[in-house]
C-alpha positions as CSV (number, residue, x, y, z in Angstrom):
1,X,43.1,-21.4,95.1
2,X,45.1,-24.5,95.1
3,X,48.5,-24.7,96.6
4,X,51.2,-27.0,94.8
5,X,54.0,-28.2,96.5
6,X,57.4,-29.4,95.0
7,X,59.2,-32.5,96.2
8,X,62.8,-32.8,95.2
9,X,64.7,-35.9,95.8
10,X,68.3,-35.8,96.7
11,X,68.6,-38.4,93.3
12,X,67.7,-35.2,91.5
13,X,69.4,-32.8,93.7
14,X,72.8,-35.1,93.4
15,X,72.1,-35.2,89.2
16,X,71.7,-31.5,89.3
17,X,75.4,-30.9,91.0
18,X,76.8,-33.3,88.4
19,X,75.7,-31.1,85.7
20,X,76.6,-28.1,87.2
21,X,80.4,-30.0,87.3
22,X,80.2,-30.0,84.1
23,X,80.2,-26.2,83.5
24,X,83.2,-25.9,85.9
25,X,85.9,-23.4,83.5
26,X,83.4,-22.0,81.2
27,X,82.9,-18.2,81.2
28,X,79.6,-17.7,82.9
29,X,78.0,-14.4,83.5
30,X,79.7,-12.2,86.1
31,X,77.9,-9.0,85.6
32,X,75.1,-7.7,83.0
33,X,74.4,-4.2,81.9
34,X,72.3,-2.8,79.5
35,X,73.8,0.2,77.4
36,X,70.5,2.8,76.1
37,X,72.4,4.6,74.2
38,X,73.4,1.8,72.2
39,X,70.7,-0.8,72.5
40,X,73.5,-3.3,73.5
41,X,73.4,-5.8,76.7
42,X,76.7,-6.1,78.1
43,X,77.7,-9.1,79.8
44,X,81.0,-9.6,81.6
45,X,82.3,-13.1,82.0
46,X,84.2,-15.0,84.4
47,X,86.8,-15.4,82.6
48,X,87.5,-11.6,82.1
49,X,86.1,-10.9,78.4
50,X,83.0,-9.5,78.0
51,X,79.8,-10.4,75.5
52,X,78.2,-7.2,74.1
53,X,74.6,-8.4,72.4
54,X,72.4,-5.9,70.1
55,X,68.9,-6.2,72.1
56,X,67.1,-6.7,69.0
57,X,68.6,-10.3,68.0
58,X,67.4,-11.1,71.5
59,X,64.1,-12.8,71.5
60,X,61.9,-11.6,73.7
61,X,63.8,-8.4,73.9
62,X,62.8,-6.5,70.9
63,X,60.2,-4.6,72.3
64,X,60.8,-3.8,75.7
65,X,61.3,-0.6,77.4
66,X,64.9,0.9,78.3
67,X,63.6,0.7,82.0
68,X,62.5,-2.9,82.0
69,X,65.9,-3.6,80.1
70,X,67.6,-2.2,83.2
71,X,66.2,-4.8,85.6
72,X,68.8,-7.9,85.1
73,X,69.4,-10.6,87.5
74,X,71.9,-13.5,87.2
75,X,70.9,-17.0,87.9
76,X,72.8,-19.4,89.4
77,X,76.3,-18.9,89.1
78,X,76.5,-17.1,86.1
79,X,74.1,-19.9,84.5
80,X,71.8,-17.9,83.2
81,X,70.6,-14.2,82.6
82,X,67.0,-13.4,83.7
83,X,64.9,-9.9,82.7
84,X,61.9,-10.2,85.1
85,X,59.8,-7.0,84.3
86,X,59.1,-8.9,80.8
87,X,60.1,-12.5,81.7
88,X,62.6,-13.3,79.3
89,X,65.8,-15.1,80.3
90,X,68.8,-16.7,78.6
91,X,71.1,-19.4,79.1
92,X,74.6,-18.5,79.2
93,X,76.3,-20.6,77.7
94,X,74.0,-20.5,74.6
95,X,74.9,-17.0,74.4
96,X,78.1,-17.4,73.9
97,X,78.0,-19.8,71.0
98,X,75.4,-17.4,69.6
99,X,71.9,-18.8,69.9
100,X,69.6,-16.1,70.7
101,X,66.3,-17.3,71.0
102,X,64.4,-20.6,69.4
103,X,65.2,-22.3,65.8
104,X,62.5,-19.8,64.6
105,X,63.7,-16.8,66.0
106,X,67.5,-18.3,64.6
107,X,65.7,-18.6,61.3
108,X,64.4,-15.3,61.1
109,X,67.5,-13.9,62.3
110,X,69.7,-15.5,59.6
111,X,67.3,-14.2,57.2
112,X,67.9,-10.5,57.7
113,X,70.9,-11.1,57.1
114,X,71.0,-12.7,54.1
115,X,68.4,-10.2,52.8
116,X,70.5,-7.3,53.9
117,X,71.5,-4.9,51.2
118,X,74.4,-3.4,51.8
119,X,77.0,-1.5,49.4
120,X,79.6,-4.3,50.4
121,X,77.4,-6.9,49.4
122,X,76.8,-5.5,45.8
123,X,80.9,-4.9,45.3
124,X,81.4,-8.0,46.3
125,X,78.5,-9.2,44.0
126,X,79.4,-7.3,40.9
127,X,83.3,-8.3,41.5
128,X,82.1,-11.8,41.6
129,X,79.8,-11.8,38.5
130,X,83.1,-9.7,36.2
131,X,85.0,-12.8,37.2
132,X,82.1,-15.3,36.0
133,X,80.0,-15.7,38.7
134,X,80.3,-17.3,42.1
135,X,83.4,-19.2,42.9
136,X,83.1,-22.6,42.6
137,X,83.5,-25.0,45.6
138,X,86.7,-27.1,45.7
139,X,85.9,-30.9,45.9
140,X,88.9,-32.7,47.0
141,X,89.4,-35.9,44.7
142,X,89.4,-38.6,47.3
143,X,86.1,-37.6,48.4
144,X,84.6,-37.7,44.7
145,X,86.3,-41.5,44.3
146,X,84.6,-42.5,47.8
147,X,81.1,-40.9,46.4
148,X,81.4,-42.4,43.2
149,X,82.3,-45.7,44.9
150,X,79.2,-45.8,46.7
151,X,76.8,-45.2,44.3
152,X,75.1,-47.5,42.5
153,X,75.9,-47.6,38.7
154,X,73.0,-47.0,35.9
155,X,73.4,-49.8,33.2
156,X,72.1,-48.4,29.8
157,X,69.1,-50.2,28.5
158,X,71.0,-52.3,25.7
159,X,69.5,-54.3,24.0
160,X,70.1,-58.5,24.3
161,X,68.3,-61.6,23.8
162,X,67.0,-62.0,27.2
163,X,65.9,-57.8,28.2
164,X,64.9,-56.8,24.5
165,X,61.0,-56.9,25.5
166,X,62.1,-54.7,28.9
167,X,63.9,-51.9,26.9
168,X,61.1,-52.0,24.4
169,X,58.6,-51.3,26.9
170,X,60.8,-48.6,28.9
171,X,61.2,-46.9,25.9
172,X,57.4,-47.0,25.3
173,X,57.0,-45.4,28.5
174,X,59.5,-42.9,28.2
175,X,57.6,-41.7,25.0
176,X,54.3,-41.7,26.9
177,X,55.9,-39.3,30.2
178,X,58.1,-37.2,27.8
179,X,61.1,-38.3,28.5
180,X,63.9,-40.2,26.9
181,X,65.0,-44.2,27.8
């Protein structure tokens, strides 16, 4: 078997230390416990708060056994949480921001929430329907004016002595494609 030797330079170490300084003051993991009865991971943070995460939302943990989830390591100064039995790990700043996996995983989580059929969702839908549907977005008049100023204006095809032939050709093309000109 070939052995690989990694060499870390002083510059790489200095860069890592500088990146770590950026996390000063950020909440990091102090404790991590899996609660089997609730199927949640509870992470105690350095700022005194607790982060409670459903296991089924965390990518890579959805099919893990309770025994595998009990073995938790806190990495670095609390920047990460690792589950060595299932080779899954999470970056704490991402978990705090609500990122529980890669883009595809997060997209699937969003779809699950959007497809939920709860009684509260049905009641809200009926109430909106009784009011005439989903409420329209409130638009700031200044934004509308700014957008209108940047859009090119469409000039009507009015026949003038110089463009009469172009207008006729445009109308013919419109009839051929089924569009009005």
